[in-house]
C-alpha positions, -999 to 999 in steps of 0.1 A, spaced: 808 -155 471 771 -164 471 763 -200 483 753 -211 448 784 -201 432 804 -222 460 781 -253 453 785 -250 418 824 -247 423 824 -276 447 803 -298 420 828 -288 393 856 -297 414 841 -331 424 826 -342 390 845 -322 362 835 -349 335 801 -351 344 790 -315 345 776 -297 314 789 -262 306 753 -251 300 737 -233 329 699 -229 328 689 -197 348 655 -199 364 631 -175 349 592 -169 351 587 -182 316 594 -218 332 563 -212 354 543 -200 324 550 -232 306 539 -254 332 505 -236 333 505 -236 294 513 -273 295 538 -266 266 578 -272 264 596 -239 269 609 -245 231 575 -241 218 559 -218 244 586 -193 244 612 -203 218 630 -171 215 637 -168 254 669 -172 270 653 -204 287 645 -220 255 680 -211 239 696 -228 271 679 -261 265 690 -261 228 724 -255 239 722 -282 264 707 -306 240 738 -298 218 761 -304 244 744 -339 252 746 -351 217 781 -340 212 790 -362 241 773 -392 226 738 -391 239 722 -399 273 741 -428 293 
């Protein structure tokens, strides 16, 4: 098992109620957005990264927003 998978498993076991389902994978698009000075949702709105952030936002709203 990869180290990142073991770490994620340990975090999920210790904080099951505090971890979101959405996983945002690292992509080159995130580096590009930094250079462009735009959020991923406008710079590459159809990318997987943008979709992940939209999914995370929906999860956050479903949980009642930020604490």
